[in-house]
C-alpha positions as CSV (number, residue, x, y, z in Angstrom):
1,M,-14.6,21.9,-33.7
2,R,-17.6,19.2,-34.1
3,R,-15.4,17.0,-31.6
4,L,-15.3,20.1,-28.9
5,L,-19.0,20.9,-29.3
6,A,-19.4,17.1,-28.4
7,M,-17.6,17.1,-25.5
8,T,-18.9,20.1,-24.3
9,L,-23.0,19.7,-25.0
10,V,-22.8,15.8,-23.8
11,P,-22.1,16.2,-20.5
12,S,-24.5,19.1,-20.2
13,A,-27.3,17.1,-22.1
14,L,-26.4,14.6,-18.7
15,L,-26.7,17.1,-16.5
16,L,-30.3,18.0,-17.7
17,P,-32.7,15.7,-15.5
18,S,-30.6,16.7,-12.6
19,L,-31.4,20.2,-13.2
20,A,-35.3,19.6,-13.9
21,G,-35.1,17.3,-10.5
22,A,-33.5,20.5,-8.7
23,A,-36.7,22.4,-10.1
24,D,-39.4,20.3,-8.7
25,G,-37.5,19.8,-5.2
26,A,-34.0,20.9,-4.8
27,P,-31.9,18.6,-2.7
28,S,-31.3,19.0,0.6
29,N,-27.6,20.4,2.0
30,A,-27.4,16.7,3.8
31,E,-28.2,15.2,0.3
32,L,-25.6,17.2,-1.5
33,K,-23.2,16.5,0.9
34,V,-23.6,12.7,0.6
35,I,-23.2,12.8,-3.1
36,A,-20.2,14.9,-2.8
37,D,-18.5,13.1,-0.5
38,T,-19.5,9.9,-2.3
39,I,-17.9,10.9,-5.8
40,W,-14.8,12.2,-3.8
41,V,-14.5,8.6,-1.7
42,L,-14.8,6.6,-5.1
43,I,-12.7,9.0,-7.4
44,T,-9.7,8.7,-4.3
45,A,-10.5,5.1,-4.2
46,F,-9.9,4.6,-8.4
47,L,-6.5,6.4,-7.5
48,V,-5.6,3.8,-5.0
49,F,-6.6,0.6,-7.4
50,W,-4.1,2.3,-9.8
51,M,-1.4,1.6,-7.6
52,N,-1.6,-2.0,-8.2
53,A,-0.3,-1.2,-11.8
54,G,2.5,1.2,-10.3
55,F,3.5,-2.0,-8.1
56,A,3.5,-3.9,-10.8
57,L,5.6,-1.9,-13.0
58,L,8.2,-1.3,-10.0
59,E,8.4,-4.8,-9.0
60,S,9.0,-6.3,-12.4
61,G,11.3,-3.8,-13.5
62,F,13.6,-4.2,-10.6
63,C,13.6,-7.9,-11.0
64,R,15.2,-9.6,-13.8
65,R,13.4,-10.2,-17.2
66,K,13.5,-13.7,-16.8
67,N,10.6,-13.4,-14.1
68,A,8.7,-10.2,-15.5
69,V,5.6,-12.2,-16.4
70,N,5.3,-14.0,-13.2
71,I,5.5,-10.7,-11.2
72,L,3.2,-9.2,-13.4
73,A,0.7,-11.9,-13.1
74,K,1.3,-12.1,-9.3
75,N,0.4,-8.4,-8.7
76,F,-3.0,-8.8,-11.1
77,M,-4.2,-11.9,-9.7
78,V,-3.6,-10.7,-5.9
79,F,-6.0,-7.6,-6.4
80,A,-8.7,-10.2,-8.2
81,I,-8.1,-12.8,-5.1
82,T,-8.5,-9.8,-2.3
83,S,-11.6,-8.5,-4.3
84,L,-13.3,-11.7,-3.5
85,I,-12.2,-12.9,-0.2
86,Y,-12.4,-9.1,1.3
87,Y,-15.6,-9.1,0.2
88,A,-16.6,-12.5,1.6
89,L,-15.2,-12.5,4.8
90,G,-12.1,-9.7,5.1
91,F,-15.0,-6.6,5.3
92,G,-16.9,-8.1,7.8
93,I,-13.7,-9.0,10.4
94,M,-12.4,-5.5,10.0
95,Y,-15.5,-3.3,10.2
96,G,-18.5,-5.6,11.1
97,N,-20.0,-5.2,15.1
98,G,-18.4,-7.4,17.4
99,N,-15.9,-7.3,20.4
100,E,-12.5,-5.4,20.7
101,L,-10.6,-8.0,18.6
102,V,-12.7,-8.8,15.5
103,G,-15.9,-7.9,13.3
104,M,-18.6,-10.6,13.3
105,T,-21.5,-9.5,11.0
106,G,-21.4,-8.1,7.6
107,W,-20.4,-10.6,5.7
108,F,-21.1,-10.8,1.6
109,V,-21.0,-6.7,2.7
110,P,-24.9,-6.1,3.3
111,D,-26.4,-2.7,2.0
112,D,-26.9,-2.4,5.7
113,A,-24.9,0.6,7.6
114,E,-26.2,-0.5,10.8
115,A,-23.9,-3.6,10.7
116,F,-20.9,-1.4,10.3
117,R,-21.3,0.8,13.3
118,A,-17.1,1.6,12.9
119,L,-17.9,3.3,10.1
120,H,-20.7,5.7,11.0
121,W,-18.5,8.1,11.3
122,T,-18.6,8.9,7.2
123,S,-21.9,9.4,5.2
124,V,-21.0,7.7,1.8
125,P,-23.3,4.4,1.1
126,V,-22.0,1.3,2.6
127,Y,-20.8,-0.1,-1.3
128,A,-18.8,3.0,-1.6
129,K,-17.1,2.5,2.2
130,F,-16.6,-1.3,1.3
131,F,-14.6,-0.4,-2.4
132,F,-12.4,2.5,-0.9
133,Q,-11.4,-0.3,2.2
134,L,-11.0,-3.0,-0.6
135,V,-8.0,-1.1,-2.8
136,F,-6.7,-0.5,0.8
137,A,-6.8,-4.4,2.1
138,G,-5.1,-5.2,-2.0
139,T,-2.7,-2.9,-1.4
140,A,-1.1,-4.6,1.6
141,A,-1.4,-7.8,0.1
142,T,0.5,-6.7,-3.0
143,I,3.4,-5.4,-1.1
144,V,4.4,-9.2,-0.2
145,S,4.9,-9.7,-4.2
146,G,7.7,-7.9,-4.7
147,A,9.6,-9.2,-1.4
148,V,9.1,-12.8,-2.3
149,A,10.1,-12.3,-6.1
150,E,11.9,-14.7,-8.1
151,R,12.0,-17.7,-6.1
152,I,8.2,-18.4,-4.7
153,H,5.9,-21.1,-6.4
154,Y,2.9,-18.8,-8.3
155,S,0.2,-21.2,-6.6
156,A,2.0,-20.8,-2.7
157,F,2.0,-16.8,-3.5
158,L,-1.8,-16.8,-4.5
159,I,-2.9,-19.3,-1.4
160,F,-0.8,-17.0,1.0
161,S,-2.7,-13.8,-0.5
162,V,-6.2,-15.7,0.2
163,V,-5.1,-15.9,3.8
164,M,-4.0,-12.4,3.9
165,G,-7.1,-10.9,2.7
166,A,-9.5,-12.8,4.7
167,L,-8.0,-12.7,8.1
168,I,-4.3,-11.3,8.7
169,Y,-4.9,-7.6,7.4
170,P,-8.4,-7.2,8.5
171,V,-8.0,-8.3,12.3
172,T,-5.1,-6.1,12.7
173,G,-7.5,-3.4,10.7
174,H,-10.6,-4.3,12.9
175,W,-8.0,-3.7,16.2
176,I,-7.0,0.3,14.8
177,W,-10.0,1.2,12.6
178,G,-12.6,-1.0,13.1
179,G,-13.6,-0.1,17.0
180,G,-11.0,-2.2,18.4
181,F,-8.9,-2.3,21.3
182,L,-6.2,-0.2,19.8
183,S,-8.6,2.5,18.8
184,T,-9.8,2.3,22.3
185,L,-6.6,2.3,23.8
186,G,-5.9,5.8,21.8
187,M,-3.8,4.6,19.2
188,Y,-3.9,6.7,15.5
189,D,-3.2,5.7,11.8
190,F,-4.8,7.9,9.8
191,A,-4.1,6.3,6.3
192,G,-2.3,2.8,7.0
193,S,1.4,3.2,7.7
194,S,0.9,0.3,10.5
195,V,-2.8,-1.0,8.8
196,V,-1.6,-1.1,5.7
197,H,1.8,-0.9,5.1
198,S,3.4,-2.6,8.4
199,V,1.4,-5.5,8.2
200,G,2.4,-5.8,4.3
201,G,6.0,-5.4,5.4
202,W,5.7,-7.9,8.6
203,A,4.0,-10.7,6.0
204,A,6.8,-10.2,3.6
205,L,9.5,-10.7,6.0
206,A,8.1,-14.0,7.4
207,G,8.2,-14.7,3.8
208,I,11.6,-13.9,3.0
209,I,12.8,-15.8,5.9
210,F,11.2,-19.1,4.7
211,L,11.8,-18.8,1.4
212,K,15.7,-17.9,2.1
213,P,17.6,-15.8,-0.5
214,R,18.0,-16.0,-4.2
215,I,20.5,-18.4,-5.8
216,G,23.6,-16.2,-6.3
217,K,22.5,-13.3,-3.9
218,Y,25.2,-13.8,-1.3
219,G,28.6,-15.2,-1.3
220,R,30.2,-17.7,0.9
221,D,31.2,-15.2,3.4
222,G,27.9,-13.5,3.4
223,T,28.8,-10.9,1.0
224,P,25.8,-9.3,-1.1
225,Q,25.9,-9.4,-4.4
226,A,24.2,-7.0,-6.8
227,I,21.3,-8.3,-9.0
228,P,20.3,-5.5,-11.2
229,G,17.0,-4.5,-12.1
230,H,16.1,-5.7,-15.8
231,N,14.3,-2.1,-16.9
232,M,14.4,0.7,-14.8
233,T,12.3,2.6,-17.3
234,S,9.4,0.6,-15.9
235,A,10.3,1.1,-12.3
236,T,10.4,4.9,-12.4
237,L,7.2,4.8,-14.3
238,G,5.6,2.6,-11.7
239,T,7.0,5.0,-8.9
240,F,5.7,7.9,-10.4
241,I,1.8,5.9,-10.5
242,L,2.3,5.1,-7.1
243,W,3.2,8.7,-6.0
244,L,-0.3,10.0,-7.8
245,G,-1.6,7.0,-6.3
246,W,-0.8,8.5,-2.5
247,F,-3.1,11.6,-3.7
248,G,-5.9,9.2,-3.3
249,F,-4.6,7.1,-0.2
250,N,-3.9,9.8,2.1
251,P,-6.4,12.7,1.4
252,G,-9.4,10.1,0.3
253,S,-8.7,8.8,3.8
254,V,-10.9,12.3,4.9
255,M,-13.6,9.8,3.6
256,A,-15.6,13.5,2.6
257,A,-15.4,16.5,0.7
258,N,-13.7,18.8,3.3
259,P,-11.4,21.5,1.1
260,T,-9.5,22.1,4.6
261,A,-8.8,18.7,6.0
262,I,-8.1,17.2,2.0
263,S,-6.1,20.3,1.4
264,H,-3.9,19.9,4.4
265,V,-3.5,15.9,3.8
266,V,-2.6,16.5,-0.3
267,L,0.5,19.1,1.3
268,T,1.7,17.0,3.5
269,T,1.9,14.0,1.5
270,N,3.4,15.5,-1.0
271,L,6.4,17.4,1.1
272,A,7.3,13.9,2.5
273,A,7.1,12.1,-0.9
274,A,9.6,15.5,-2.1
275,A,11.6,15.2,1.2
276,G,12.3,11.4,0.9
277,A,13.3,11.3,-2.7
278,V,16.0,14.4,-2.3
279,M,17.2,13.0,1.2
280,G,17.3,9.1,0.0
281,T,19.5,10.3,-3.3
282,L,21.6,12.2,-1.4
283,Y,22.2,9.9,1.3
284,T,23.1,7.0,-1.0
285,W,25.5,9.3,-2.8
286,L,27.2,9.9,0.5
287,R,27.1,6.5,1.9
288,I,28.2,4.8,-1.1
289,G,29.6,7.2,-3.6
290,K,27.3,7.2,-6.4
291,P,23.5,8.1,-6.6
292,D,21.1,5.5,-7.1
293,L,18.3,5.6,-9.0
294,G,16.7,3.0,-7.2
295,L,17.1,4.0,-3.6
296,T,15.9,7.6,-5.0
297,C,12.6,5.7,-6.4
298,N,12.5,3.8,-2.7
299,G,12.9,7.3,-1.1
300,C,10.3,8.8,-2.2
301,L,7.8,6.1,-1.2
302,A,10.0,5.7,2.5
303,G,8.6,9.1,2.6
304,L,5.0,8.2,1.4
305,V,4.6,5.3,3.9
306,A,5.8,7.1,6.5
307,I,3.6,9.9,6.3
308,T,0.8,7.8,6.0
309,A,-0.1,7.5,9.4
310,P,0.5,11.1,10.4
311,C,-0.7,13.1,7.3
312,A,-3.6,14.7,9.1
313,F,-1.7,15.3,12.1
314,V,1.5,17.2,11.6
315,S,2.5,20.5,10.1
316,G,4.3,21.0,6.7
317,P,7.6,21.3,8.4
318,S,7.0,18.3,10.2
319,A,5.9,16.7,7.0
320,L,9.3,17.4,5.5
321,V,11.4,16.2,8.5
322,I,9.3,12.8,8.6
323,G,9.9,12.8,4.6
324,A,13.7,13.2,4.7
325,F,13.9,10.8,7.7
326,G,12.0,7.9,6.0
327,G,14.9,8.7,2.5
328,I,17.4,7.9,5.2
329,I,15.8,4.9,6.7
330,V,15.0,3.2,3.6
331,V,18.9,3.5,2.9
332,E,20.3,2.0,5.9
333,G,17.1,-0.8,6.2
334,V,18.3,-2.3,2.7
335,L,22.0,-2.8,4.1
336,F,20.7,-4.0,7.4
337,F,18.6,-6.7,5.7
338,D,21.6,-7.4,3.5
339,R,24.0,-7.6,6.2
340,L,21.0,-10.3,7.8
341,R,20.7,-12.0,4.8
342,L,17.4,-11.1,4.1
343,D,16.7,-11.6,0.1
344,D,14.2,-8.5,-0.7
345,P,14.4,-7.7,-4.4
346,V,12.3,-4.6,-4.2
347,G,13.3,-3.4,-0.9
348,A,10.0,-3.7,0.5
349,T,10.4,-4.5,3.8
350,S,12.8,-1.2,3.9
351,V,10.3,0.9,2.1
352,H,6.9,-0.5,3.9
353,L,8.0,-2.2,7.0
354,L,10.5,0.2,8.4
355,N,8.9,3.5,7.7
356,G,5.5,1.7,8.4
357,I,6.6,1.6,12.0
358,F,8.5,4.6,11.8
359,G,5.6,6.8,10.3
360,T,3.3,5.2,13.2
361,L,5.7,6.6,15.9
362,C,5.7,10.0,14.0
363,V,2.3,10.8,15.4
364,G,3.8,10.7,18.7
365,L,6.9,12.4,17.7
366,F,5.2,15.0,15.3
367,G,1.5,15.1,16.2
368,N,0.3,18.7,16.5
369,I,-3.6,18.2,19.1
370,D,-4.8,21.6,17.4
371,I,-4.1,20.4,13.5
372,A,-5.1,16.9,14.4
373,S,-8.6,18.0,15.8
374,S,-9.1,20.9,13.0
375,V,-8.2,18.5,10.2
376,A,-9.5,14.8,11.4
377,G,-11.6,15.7,14.6
378,A,-8.9,13.3,16.6
379,K,-8.0,13.7,19.8
380,L,-4.3,12.8,20.8
381,A,-3.5,12.6,24.0
382,S,-0.5,15.1,23.9
383,N,1.6,17.1,21.1
384,G,4.5,14.9,19.8
385,L,7.5,14.7,22.0
386,L,9.9,16.5,19.4
387,L,6.9,19.4,19.9
388,G,7.2,19.4,23.9
389,G,4.3,17.2,24.4
390,G,5.8,14.7,26.1
391,T,5.5,10.8,25.4
392,A,1.8,9.9,26.3
393,Q,0.8,9.5,22.6
394,L,4.2,8.2,21.5
395,W,3.6,5.3,24.2
396,V,0.2,4.4,22.7
397,Q,1.7,4.7,19.1
398,A,4.4,2.2,20.7
399,Q,2.1,0.1,22.0
400,G,0.2,-0.2,19.3
401,A,3.2,-0.6,16.4
402,L,4.3,-3.9,18.6
403,M,0.6,-5.4,18.8
404,V,0.7,-5.1,14.9
405,A,4.1,-6.8,15.0
406,V,3.1,-9.7,17.2
407,F,0.1,-10.8,15.0
408,A,1.0,-9.6,11.8
409,F,4.5,-11.3,11.9
410,G,3.2,-14.4,13.8
411,S,0.1,-14.8,12.0
412,S,2.1,-15.0,8.6
413,S,4.6,-16.9,9.7
414,I,2.4,-19.9,10.7
415,V,0.8,-19.4,7.3
416,W,4.1,-19.6,5.3
417,W,5.2,-22.8,7.6
418,F,2.2,-24.3,6.8
419,L,2.5,-23.9,3.2
420,K,6.1,-25.1,3.2
421,T,5.6,-28.1,4.8
422,T,2.5,-29.2,3.1
423,M,3.1,-27.8,-0.8
424,G,6.1,-26.5,-0.9
425,I,7.1,-22.4,-1.2
426,R,10.2,-22.0,-3.4
427,V,10.6,-23.7,-6.9
428,P,13.3,-26.1,-7.7
429,A,17.0,-24.6,-8.6
430,D,16.6,-25.2,-12.3
431,A,13.7,-23.6,-12.5
432,E,14.9,-20.6,-10.3
433,E,17.9,-20.8,-12.6
434,I,15.6,-20.4,-15.9
435,G,13.2,-18.1,-14.7
436,L,10.0,-18.4,-13.4
437,D,8.4,-17.0,-16.3
438,Q,9.4,-20.3,-18.1
439,S,9.0,-22.6,-15.3
440,E,5.9,-21.5,-13.7
441,M,4.2,-19.4,-16.4
442,G,5.1,-20.9,-19.8
443,M,5.8,-17.7,-21.4
444,E,8.3,-15.0,-21.6
445,A,7.6,-10.9,-21.2
446,Y,10.4,-10.5,-23.8
447,P,10.7,-13.8,-26.5
448,D,13.8,-14.0,-28.5
449,D,12.3,-15.6,-31.1
450,M,9.1,-14.2,-32.5
451,T,6.8,-15.7,-35.2
452,R,7.1,-12.9,-38.4
453,A,5.1,-13.2,-41.7
454,P,7.2,-14.1,-44.5
455,L,8.1,-11.3,-46.5
456,L,6.4,-10.8,-49.8
457,T,8.7,-11.1,-52.9
458,S,8.1,-10.7,-56.3
459,E,9.7,-13.7,-58.1
460,P,9.6,-14.3,-61.6
């Protein structure tokens, strides 16, 4: 009872200074809006930050136990590295004032809204804007981790993450969200199907190509060999965390406590996730004869990636169709990349790259100009092609997706090539065989020999 009273009275006590201030001079409606918007943006940013835990659990669960520590460490370090480099350089390149290719102000994030005029549309303070965009940058970088898992040098991955957070992600982000030429062209990507997921997917694909497949993944005739993940409980929990985090990812991109807009985006986001999970399961069942939990998880994530760009521009029924197609695309994507002998242990390219492209195009396929205007204040060139609006918006979206592909894949390839020719990016065969936990990290996630205290005995 005393605990219940404490839980009730302490928050009330904390509010007393605010109430006293309101009595002396009540804040204006504009001030209240800034407070509400800031609280909303920060809470959703915290949810997106928690997606790092989801990626860590998902990726480590989909891979073998002998590499679990290495994968967990990569997911931990990639956000820490991105936090520092995006603060120093990336945020200024992405949102600083400059030209249509790159931002040129705002290094080390000064508390000066005039240095980031591309973000004037949201009322929250500069540091809240920065933190919300930081967690998105971290998400793009961590997508690469799973795709290159089980055979990459830890140091090479960390160096690539620096370049990802400093240049590759911010430049394409500036083009679309920072006032660059793709936003001028009329391309829309509400929460990042291209900016976050395609960019991460293209960087991952380049890494896969330079690394080559894991030992034993493909037979001499090219037939893929299954390498099961070691912990599907971890992978499933990670997927649930990511699903939860997406309720920060997409609705948070409203960057205002706007009940109508937030509610609409929550609806479309959840419908697409559910449709992706169901269709991913059913399509796998039909395609290979059995349901597959891994593809159920990835089907859900595919639906979420696909709805990320159009979530504020489409109706509920359209979101269902988008998510369902996402579930099909991810299954066919896994089979397609295996035919090309492109080894992706967690299916990141099928989830993030293919569905990032698809989601970007969905703005031009399913976009509704009335919904876009009322929910996001956006002015689409036309209704989507499948709504009878023609190809005007679809053509703009396709051009944007192509420009992102050329830069993200090209720049990532240059970085991977440089790392490969200088320090090397792939561990030796014997290190890969014993696992990166022993060879790279010097520790194991599940040690067989545990030090135990001696049992107490009562010898005479």
